[in-house]
C-alpha positions in Angstrom: 0.0 0.0 0.0 1.4 3.4 -1.1 1.9 6.0 1.6 -0.3 9.0 1.3 1.3 12.2 0.0 1.7 14.7 2.8 0.8 18.0 1.2 -1.5 20.9 2.0 -4.5 21.3 -0.3 -3.6 25.0 -0.7 -1.6 27.6 1.1 -4.8 28.5 3.0 -4.2 25.4 5.0 -1.1 27.1 6.4 -2.9 29.9 8.1 -2.6 29.9 11.9 -0.5 27.8 14.3 2.3 30.4 14.0 5.4 29.9 16.3 6.1 31.4 19.6 9.8 32.4 19.7 11.7 33.3 22.8 13.3 36.7 22.7 16.9 36.5 24.1 18.8 39.7 23.4 16.4 42.5 22.6 14.9 42.2 26.1 17.9 40.9 28.0 18.1 43.8 30.4 14.4 43.7 31.3 12.8 41.7 34.1 10.7 38.7 33.0 10.6 36.3 30.1 9.6 37.5 26.7 8.2 35.6 23.7 7.2 36.8 20.2 4.1 35.4 18.5 5.5 35.7 15.0 2.6 36.1 12.6 4.8 36.5 9.5 4.8 32.7 9.4 1.3 32.8 8.0 1.4 32.3 4.2 0.5 35.9 3.6 3.2 37.0 6.1 0.8 38.7 8.5 -1.9 38.1 11.2 -4.5 39.5 8.7 -4.6 36.1 7.0 -6.6 34.9 9.9 -9.4 37.4 9.5 -9.4 37.3 5.7 -10.1 33.6 5.6 -12.5 33.6 8.6 -14.6 36.4 7.4 -14.8 35.2 3.8 -15.6 31.7 4.8 -18.3 33.0 7.2 -19.8 34.9 4.3 -19.8 31.8 2.2 -21.5 29.8 4.9 -24.2 32.4 5.0 -24.6 32.3 1.2 -23.6 36.0 0.9 -20.7 35.3 -1.4 -20.8 33.4 -4.7 -17.9 32.9 -7.2 -17.3 36.0 -9.3 -18.5 38.4 -6.5 -16.3 41.3 -5.4 -14.7 41.8 -2.0 -14.0 45.4 -0.9 -12.0 46.6 2.0 -10.1 49.5 3.5 -6.5 48.6 4.5 -3.1 49.8 5.3 -1.8 46.9 3.2 -1.7 43.7 5.2 -5.5 43.0 5.3 -5.6 43.8 1.6 -2.9 41.3 0.7 -4.6 38.6 2.8 -7.9 39.3 1.2 -6.4 39.4 -2.3 -4.7 36.0 -1.6 -7.9 34.3 -0.4 -10.0 35.9 -3.2 -7.5 34.7 -5.8 -7.8 31.1 -4.6 -11.6 31.2 -4.1 -12.5 33.0 -7.3 -13.5 36.4 -6.1 -12.6 39.9 -7.3 -10.8 42.1 -4.9 -11.0 45.9 -4.7 -9.0 47.8 -2.0 -9.0 51.4 -0.8 -5.5 51.8 0.6 -4.0 54.6 2.7 -1.2 56.6 1.0 0.8 55.9 4.1 1.2 52.3 3.0 4.7 51.4 1.8 5.4 51.1 -1.9 6.3 47.5 -1.3 2.8 46.8 0.0 1.1 48.5 -2.9 3.2 46.6 -5.4 2.3 43.3 -3.8 -1.4 44.1 -3.8 -1.4 44.8 -7.5 0.7 41.7 -8.2 -2.0 39.6 -6.4 -4.6 40.9 -8.9 -6.3 43.4 -6.6 -7.6 46.7 -7.9 -6.1 49.4 -5.7 -7.4 52.9 -4.9 -4.7 54.9 -3.1 -6.4 57.5 -0.7 -4.8 60.4 1.2 -3.8 59.2 4.7 -4.0 62.5 6.5 -7.6 63.4 6.1 -10.5 62.9 8.6 -12.4 59.7 8.6 -15.6 61.5 7.3 -13.7 63.2 4.4 -15.1 61.8 1.1 -11.5 61.1 0.0 -10.7 58.9 3.1 -10.3 55.2 2.4 -13.3 54.5 4.6 -15.6 56.6 2.4 -14.0 55.5 -0.8 -14.6 51.8 0.1 -18.2 52.6 1.0 -18.8 54.3 -2.3 -17.2 51.4 -4.2 -19.5 49.0 -2.3 -22.5 51.0 -3.4 -21.4 51.2 -7.0 -20.2 47.6 -7.6 -23.0 45.0 -7.8 -22.4 41.7 -6.1 -19.9 43.1 -3.7 -19.4 42.8 0.1 -17.6 45.3 2.3 -15.4 43.5 4.9 -15.3 46.7 7.1 -12.8 45.2 9.5 -12.9 48.2 11.8 -16.5 47.6 12.6 -16.9 43.9 12.1 -17.2 41.6 15.1 -15.9 38.7 13.0 -12.5 40.4 13.0 -12.5 39.9 16.8 -14.0 36.4 16.6 -11.2 35.2 14.2 -8.5 35.9 16.8 -10.7 34.7 19.7 -11.0 31.3 18.0 -7.4 31.0 16.7 -4.7 33.3 18.0 -5.9 33.4 21.6 -6.1 29.6 22.1 -2.7 29.1 20.3 -1.0 31.5 22.8 -2.6 29.9 25.8 -1.5 26.4 24.6 2.0 27.5 23.6 2.6 29.1 27.0 1.0 26.2 28.9 -1.3 28.7 30.4 1.6 30.6 32.1 1.2 33.9 30.2 0.9 36.8 32.5 1.0 39.7 30.0 0.0 40.2 26.4 1.5 43.2 24.5 -0.2 44.0 21.2 -0.6 47.0 18.9 -4.1 48.2 18.3 -5.3 49.4 14.9 -8.7 47.9 14.1 -8.5 46.3 17.5 -9.4 42.9 16.3 -6.2 41.1 17.3 -5.8 42.6 20.8 -9.5 42.3 21.5 -10.0 38.7 20.3 -6.9 37.4 22.0 -7.7 39.4 25.2 -11.2 38.0 25.4 -9.9 34.4 25.2 -7.0 34.9 27.6 -9.2 36.7 30.2 -11.7 33.8 30.1 -8.9 31.4 30.9 -7.3 33.6 33.6 -8.7 37.1 34.4 -5.4 38.1 35.9 -3.7 38.2 32.5 -2.8 41.8 31.8 -3.6 43.1 28.3 -1.2 45.9 27.4 -2.1 47.9 24.3 0.2 50.0 22.0 -1.0 53.2 20.4 0.8 55.8 18.3 1.3 59.5 18.8 -1.3 61.1 16.5 -3.9 58.5 17.4 -7.0 58.8 19.6 -7.1 55.3 21.1 -5.1 55.7 24.3 -7.0 58.8 25.5 -10.4 57.3 24.5 -9.5 54.2 26.6 -8.7 56.4 29.6 -11.5 59.0 29.4 -14.1 57.7 26.9 -13.5 61.1 25.2 -12.9 61.4 21.4 -10.4 64.2 21.3 -9.7 65.6 17.8 -6.7 67.5 19.2 -4.9 64.2 19.6 -4.9 63.6 15.8 -1.9 64.4 13.7 0.1 62.6 10.9 2.4 59.8 11.8 4.3 57.1 9.9 3.6 53.7 11.6 1.3 51.6 9.5 -1.5 49.5 11.0 -1.3 51.1 14.4 -3.5 53.7 16.0 -6.6 55.4 14.5 -8.3 58.7 13.9 -11.7 57.1 14.8 -13.0 54.7 17.3 -13.4 51.1 15.8 -16.1 49.0 17.4 -13.8 46.0 16.8 -11.8 47.4 19.7 -13.1 46.2 23.1 -11.6 48.8 25.4 -13.1 47.2 28.5 -10.8 44.2 28.4 -7.7 46.1 27.6 -5.9 47.1 30.8 -3.7 50.0 29.6 -2.2 51.7 26.6 1.2 53.4 25.9 2.1 55.5 22.9 5.2 55.0 20.9 7.0 57.3 18.4 7.7 56.7 14.8 11.4 57.1 15.3 11.9 54.8 18.3 9.6 52.1 16.7 11.7 52.2 13.5 15.0 51.8 15.3 13.5 49.1 17.5 12.4 47.1 14.4 16.0 47.2 13.1 17.2 46.2 16.6 14.9 43.1 16.5 16.5 42.0 13.2 20.1 42.6 14.4 19.7 41.0 17.8 17.2 38.2 17.2 17.4 37.5 13.5 13.7 38.0 13.1 12.9 40.2 10.1 10.0 42.0 11.7 7.8 44.8 10.4 7.4 48.4 11.6 4.6 47.5 14.0 6.6 44.8 15.6 9.2 47.4 16.4 6.4 49.5 17.9 5.4 46.5 20.1 8.9 46.0 21.5 9.4 49.7 22.0 6.2 49.6 24.1 7.6 46.6 26.0 10.6 48.8 27.0 8.3 51.6 28.1 6.1 49.3 30.1 9.2 47.8 31.7 10.4 51.2 32.7 7.1 51.6 34.5 7.7 48.4 36.5 4.9 46.5 34.7 6.9 43.2 34.8 8.8 41.2 37.4 11.2 38.3 37.2 8.3 35.8 37.0 6.4 37.6 34.2 5.7 35.6 31.0 5.2 38.3 28.4 3.9 37.5 24.9 4.4 40.2 22.2 2.5 39.9 18.9 4.7 40.6 15.9 2.0 41.3 13.2 3.9 41.1 9.9 7.2 40.7 8.0 10.0 43.2 7.5 10.0 42.7 3.7 7.0 44.9 3.5 9.0 47.9 4.7 12.1 47.7 2.5 11.3 51.2 1.1 10.7 52.6 4.6 12.1 51.3 7.9 14.8 49.2 6.3 15.8 51.9 3.8 18.6 54.2 4.9 17.4 56.9 2.6 13.9 56.9 4.0 15.2 56.8 7.5 17.5 59.8 6.8 14.6 61.8 5.2 12.6 61.3 8.3 15.4 62.6 10.4 15.7 59.3 12.2 19.5 59.2 11.9 20.0 62.6 13.6 20.5 61.1 17.0 23.8 59.9 18.3 24.9 56.2 17.8 22.2 55.3 15.3 23.5 52.7 13.0 22.9 52.6 9.2 23.0 49.4 7.3 26.2 48.4 5.7 26.8 49.7 2.2 27.3 47.2 -0.6 30.8 47.2 -2.1 31.3 46.0 -5.6 34.7 44.6 -6.6 36.2 45.9 -9.7 
């Protein structure tokens, strides 16, 4: 009898069950034990694969989607790529309204995956007709046979992580996790994981990461939407100029804000010290860990899981580009290392 060929039916079978990797050097001077949940091991290289597959398959179960229909979404890049990948394999069209803050690398990848991309100005209010929220809504109204994923206001975004990422982290830490550190954009990842972990152990602390220029931290603390908090910033997929209903603020214990510059340098530090080619938002997450540690949030017995949302290859024209870093003024401080120049032998 011939042995069965051990192969996945498609790359969609590889979504989830991402590894938990111990951080050894980037956190070596901090109290506690630190682990990265490295979501770039998903086939689409980000945690957004989870929600793309879950939401699309839920729409199929409900009979909302049929082959040839169109999937529409607002995205900073990662959700768009995941939706484009799933759409390609399942026979759907994909139309994306993308913020102009997204790296050129992300935009090129979206187009290569067959998605139709509308680039919208990043630094406009959410109710501006040019915002990617309103452009996506308009496209949904204009395109027959379309569904709008609407991840910022879709409970399925939260459910996807409640059913997958949360249980994985609990199992991988043998239930010993004491703190979760996660960036918040749509809020789906941090909320879904938090809900699961809090059900297992209410003492687990959920520590959010926000950006300067975003309203999330102040809204969490005061329930006040403060327009004066809003100003342009560079980090993608982190923070917001509106309040997503996919963010469950009541189960998040606290937020810290991180800067563009520190997050960029910390992303490079992760690569140099851990060999993990992490994205810009992963740098923001570890920068937040350092800030929480400075506030004595952890002790020697802490088991801290940090979510690394995506892969560094999506930021080759930004964080990992010396020219871009220099244009932002991120090399102005003392002892900031540039990457080594390539030398060609004559």
